[in-house]
N, C-alpha and C positions, 0 to 999 in steps of 0.2 A: 464470408460464407453465404451461399445461396440457401434459403430456407423456403420450402413450399408448405403452405398451410391449407388444409382441406376441411371443409364442412361436409360430412357424409349425408347419405340418404337414409330415410326410414325404409321399411320393407317395401318391396316392389308393389304389392297390393295396395298398401296405404298411400304410396307416392302418387298413384293414379287418381286418387280422389281428394287428397288433402292439399289444397292449393295455398294455404296461408303462409307456409314456410318460405315461399318464393318472394314474400314482401318484407321479410325481416333480414336485413343485412347482418352477416356474422360479425358483430362488433367485438366479441371476445378475440377473434382472430385478428381483427383490425387493430386492436390495442397491442397485441403481441408484435404484429408487423411494424407498427409505428416505433416501438422500442428497439426492434432489430435495426430498422433504418437509421434511427438516431445514433446508433453505435457502429455504423458503417457496413452493416450487412444488407443483403438484398432479399426481398420477400415477394412471394407470389401467393395469392389467395385464390383457391378454387372452391366455389360453392356448387356442389353437385346437384342441389335442388334446382338452382337457377339454370345450370347446364342442361339438366334433364328437360326442363321446360323449353329451352331454346332448341333442343333436339326432338321436340314433339313426342316426349315420353319414350324415346328410343334408348333403352338401357344399354344396348351393345355399343351404340355410337357414343353414348356418354362415357362409357368405360374407355373407349379408344381415345376420345378427346382428352380425357383425364391423363392418360399415359403419354399422349403426344405433348401436352403442355409440360409435363414433368421432364420428358426427354429434351425438349428445347431449352428448358430453364436450367437443367443440370444441377439440382440441389444436392447438398450434402445431407440434409435432413428433410424428411417429410413428416409433418405433424398433423394430427387429427384432433379436432375439438368435438367431444361427444356428449350427448345426453343419452340416457339409457336406451331409448328405442333405436338409435343409429349406431350402436357399438358394432353390430354385425356387419354393416357396410364398411366401417373403418377397418375391421379385420379382413374383409374381402379385398378391399383396395390395397391394403398393406401386403397381402399375399401376392397380388398382381405386381406391385412395385418390387417386391423381393425377387420375383421370377424374372422381371425385365431388367431391373437395375440392382443387382445383389449388393453393390457397395454402398447403397443409400441406407442411412439409419432411420428407423421409424419410431415416432413418439406419439403417445396418445395422452390426452388431457381433457379437461372439461368437467362439468358438474357431476357426471356419473362416477368419475374415477376415484374420488376420495372415499366413496362409500364401499366399494368392493375392489380395491387395488389388486390384491393377489388373484382373486377369481377372474378378474378382467384379463390379466396377463396369461393366466392358464387357458382361458377361452380364446385368446388371440395370439397364437404362436408366432405370427409374423411381426408382432410389435416388439421392439427392442426395449423401449423405456416408457414408463408410465409416470406422468407428472400429476401430483396431488395438489389441489388448491390453485392459487393464482399462478398463471403461466408466464407472465411477462418476463420476470427475472430468471425463472428456470430456463426458459427457451434461450434467453440471451447467454446464460452461462454455458449451456450446451453448445451453442453456436460459436462460443469463444474457445472451445477446446481445441488443442493444436492438431488433433487428428480425427478423422471420422471414426465413429464407434459402430461396430457391427454386432450381430447377434451371436449368442452361444459361445463357442470356444474362442471367438475373436473379440469378445467383449473386453474392453480395457477397464477393468475394475478400479485400477488406481486413478484413472482420470475421472471416473464417475463417483468415486467414494466421497468426494468433497462437495458434490452438488446436492443441496438439501431439497426435500420435497419430492424425491423420485423413488421409484422401484425399478429394478432391472435384474437381468439374469447374470449370474457370474459364470466363470468358465466351465463349471460343472452343471450349469443349467438351473441352479438353485436361485430362487427369487430373493433378492436383497432389498430391504426397506431402509432407506436413509432417513435421518431425522426430518421432522416437518420443517417447512420453510416458514419464516416469519411473514406475517401479512405486511403489505405495503402501507406504511403509516400515513404518509402524505400523498393522497391521490393526485394532487396538483403537480407532482413531479413527473407524472406520466404525460407523454405528448398526446395530442388529439388523435383519436383512432384514424388509421390510414384509409380513410374512405376513398382516397384517390386510387387505391388498388382494387376497388369494387365497382361493379357496373351500376352505379347509383341510379341511373335513369330507369333501369328495370325495376328496382325496388320501390321507386317513387311513383310508379303508376297509381292513379287513384284507386284506393283499396277500401273495402269494407272491413278488412282485418285490422290493420294498424291504426286506422282512424275510428275504429269501433262503430261501423255502419255509416259514417259521414262521407265516405267516398272522396276523400281529399288526398292531395299529394303529401304523404306523411312518412316520417321516419321516426326512429326511437333514439333515446339517449339514456345514459346512466349517469346520474349525478351523485350516487352513493353506492356503497357495497355493504351488504350485511343486513340483518334484521334483529331487533332487540327481543323478539319473541321466540318461543320454542314449540311451535305446533308439532304434534306428534307425527303428522303425515309428511312433514317437510324435511328435506335433507340439508337445508341451509345451515342449521346449527352446527353440524359437523364441519362445515367449511369455514364458518366465520365465528363460531363460539359465542354467539350473541352480541358480538361487537359490530358497531356501525361506524364506517369511515366515510368522509364526505369530500367532494370537490367544493371549493370555496364558491360563494355566490358569484364572485367576479369571473372565475373560470367558467362556470356554467353559462353565464350571460355571454361570454366571449364565444363559446362553442355554438350557442344558439344563433348568434349573429353571423357566425361563419356558415352555418347551415342555411340561413336565409339568403345570404349573398351568393354562395357558391351553388346552391341546389334549389333555390326558389321554393322552399317547402311552404306548404299551407297549414300544416298541423304537425304536432310533435307529441310523442308518447313517452312519458317518463317511466322507464321500465324497472326502476329499483323497487324493492319489496314494499317500502312504505315511504311515501313522500313527506309525511309530517313526523318522521322519527325524531327530528330536532326542530321544535317549533320556532325557536329564536332564529336559527339559521334560515328556516323556510320563510319567515317574515322578512328577513333581509333580502332574500332572493326575490320574493314577490315584489318588494318595493323597487328593486332594480328593474324587473320586467316592466313595471309601470313607468319608471323614470326614463328608460331607454326606448319606450314605445313598442317593446316586443308584444305587449298585450294587444296592440292594434294590427300586428303583422301576422301572427300565427295563433291558431286555436291549439289548445293542448289538453292532454289527458294524464291522469295520475292515479296510482293505487294508494288507498288510505285504509287505516284500521279504524273500525267503529269504536274501539275502546278509548281513543283519544280525540276523535274528531269533534269539533264544535262549530257552532254557527258563525262565529266571528271569523274563523279561518276559512270556512267555505265561502263567505262573502268576499274576503280578501283574495282568495284564489280566483273567484269569478272576475273580480275587478282586474286581476293580473292576466286575464286571457283564458283561464280554464273553462272548458265547456262540458267536461265529462270526468267522472271519478269512478273508481272501481272498489268494491268492497268484497272481501272474502267472507261472505255470510256463512257459507259451507253447510249449514243445517238450520232448520227451524225448530229443532229439538234441543233444549238445554242439556239434556243427558248426553247427547252426541257431542255438543260443543265441549262439554267437560271431558269426555273421553278423548277428544282431539287436543286437549290442553289449549284451547283458544284464548283463554283469559278474557272472555267477554260474555255477554248475556244476550238472549233473544230480545230482551227489552231494549238494550243498547243498540242492537242491530235495527230494530224497528224505529227507534228515535233517529238514528243516523239517516235512514231512508227518508223519514219525514222532514228532517232539517234540509236535506239535499234538495228535495222537491220544493220546499218553501223558498230556498235561495234561487232556484231556477236552473240548477245544473242537471244534466243528464247523469244517469248512473247505471252501472252494470253490477249485477249480483252474481257472484260465483258460488256454485254449489258442488259439494262432493257427495255423490250418491253411492250407497253400498258400503259405507265405512264399517269396519268390524264391530259387530254388536248392534247395528241398526235394525230396528224392528219395523214392521208395517206401520205401527202407530207413529214412530219417529219420522218415517218417510212422508206420511200424510200430513204431519205437522209442517214439514218443509214446503210441501205444495201449498198448504194454506198460507204459510208465511209469504211465499212468492205472490200469491193472489192479493195479499194485503199491501205489500210494499210496492208492487207494480214497477219493477225495474224496466229501464228502456232496452236492456239487453240482458240475457241470462247465459252465463257459462255453466252448462249442466254436465258435469264431468263424473265419470265412473272413478271410484276409488282405485288408486294405483299405488302399490307398495314400492316406494322409491328407495333404492339402495342407499344405506346410510341413515335413513330416517328411523325414529324410535319405533314406529309400528312395524316397519320392515324387519328390524332386528327381533322384535317381540314375536312376530309370526314365525320367523325362523326358529327361535328358541322353543316355541310351542310345537314345532314339527309340522306346521301348516305348509301346504304347497304354495310356492311362490310363482306368480305368473312369469312366463319367459320374457326376456328383456325386449324382444321385438314387438311384443303385444302391449307393452306398457303404454297407456294413454290412447289405445285404439279401441273404441267402443264397438267396432265392427268385427272384432276378433272374439272367438269364444273366450269368455272370461271365467275366472274362478270366483265363486260366490263367497264373499266374506261376511255378508250381512246375516243377521240372526233371523232368517226366514228361509223357507225352501227356495231353491234357485228359480224354479218356474214362477213362483209368486213375485220374487224380486224383479225378474226379467219383465214380467207383464206390467208391474208397477212402473218400472223405468221407461219402457217403450211407450206406454200410454201417456206418461207425463211428457215425454219428448214430443209426441204427436199432437196431444190435445192442449198442452199448456205452453211448453217452451217454444215450439216452432211458430205457433200463431203470434205470440208476443214479439218474438224476434223479427218476423216478417212484417208485422204491422209497423213497428218502429223504423225498420229499414225503409219502407215506402214513405212513411211520414217524414223522415229526416232527409229524404232525397227527392221528394216530389217537386221541389222548386228548381231542381236541376235535372230535367228529364233525360238529357243526353248522357250524363254520367250515370244516372240510374240504369239506363238501358245497357250501357257499356259494362258496368259492374255486374248487372244481372246476367248478362250473356256470357261473361268470362269468369265469374267467381262463384257460381252457384252449382257447379257440377257436383261437388261433394255433398251439398245439401240435398240435391235431387236423388243422388244415388243412395245416400244414407236413409233418406225418408222412405224410399221404395223398399229398401231392405228391412227397415223397421216395420213397415206395414205388413210385409209378407211374413215376417217372423211373428208379429203379434197375431195375425190371422191364424197361423199354425198353432200358437199357444192357446188361443181361444177355442179352437176345434178340440184340442186335447183336454182343456179344462175351462169352460166358459166362466166369465166373470169379469167385471170391471172394478178393480180394486181402488180406483180413485173416487168412485161414487158410492161404494158400499158403506 
């Protein structure tokens, strides 16, 4: 069976200014493709973000190229991996596919789908099957079916009834929900992601995104799945139920050596939710990095939790080649951390930042602004916290109610309006104010912080980190700052309008 796997676009407006997605290869699809190939199927991966860039942001040509690739490959299935903001493009492309190739079966999966499976199928009439949770074995079982499966009255319910972890429409159009699929227990049974099906040269361009401002040839890797925590804003718990599974240190080391030899990477980003979820395993892995000289060949970055980090492991990570860590600080207010169910304290966050600086590692602090219940006093505590900790980079994100998360379900139960899926994670789109303050006040606080605190810190460290390599700094500055410029101008204009309506600088009052 030929299976075409597509990573969709976010909205057209956002695609024009958000450059970072073009540097992250769709590894989820590459894992599925590798499993399919291992069992005798053929796979094609289409990354519409990268295709759009190659076509100079020509959306019509990108659609045509997408359909041309599908036509020449002749797949039995077309699958889409979606996060919430790109569900619309998956639905749109699926509609094009059904019109041009009515015999093809369409499947949608990815992080978004487990949170709202029924609603997603209702909103996407051209999608035949929805896969919940991990997609490797689900897609393999579908590809192994003896006949193609089509939508509506042509759906072969008997064939699909035994496939766990999916939703589909029966012959009467009713959406059927099969039992959940069991998680893959031993991740080492999975083959390496099929990076040979991706245009890795494009993803590996020196980037400020994947290398966190270091402008190195960087890619990312997953060495574990799941997270032991249950933060209320995260949809991860519904996917993995608090369980963490790992690749063995030997498998991780082997994959890194493959990336070094095949793709000449200079840096690596560990994209799992928490690098130190299992300290014993992490210690074994770091020892291997040192023993095999990986620490001399690549710089690497990882995400940590302040609730368990300690100086000993930070020093060991640095010795093993780590140059940068990320913390989900989220807020400088203990009240908001408790509302988020973060299971940490402001004091621990301050201590983690201090230890990281003492060890000599760079660090990024991620913040969620506008969380339900956040007051002006809470917001100002966060800004004060950032000034104290002095991160090398700040991820300053608007709260977004992710389908499947605790807070998303709570807001729905309370009858609160939910942001449309296209706008999730897009600060340039009109947002719903969930904070406990007037919308105009929160907006002015947020925009003032972006312009007067976040932007100066991020730009300062970008220049500092790249000044010794002026050619790359100029290249990255010329090719990867369009979004920064556009968003900064929009923020300045919006802030000017707000101040005309109601003067005041809430960060200094």
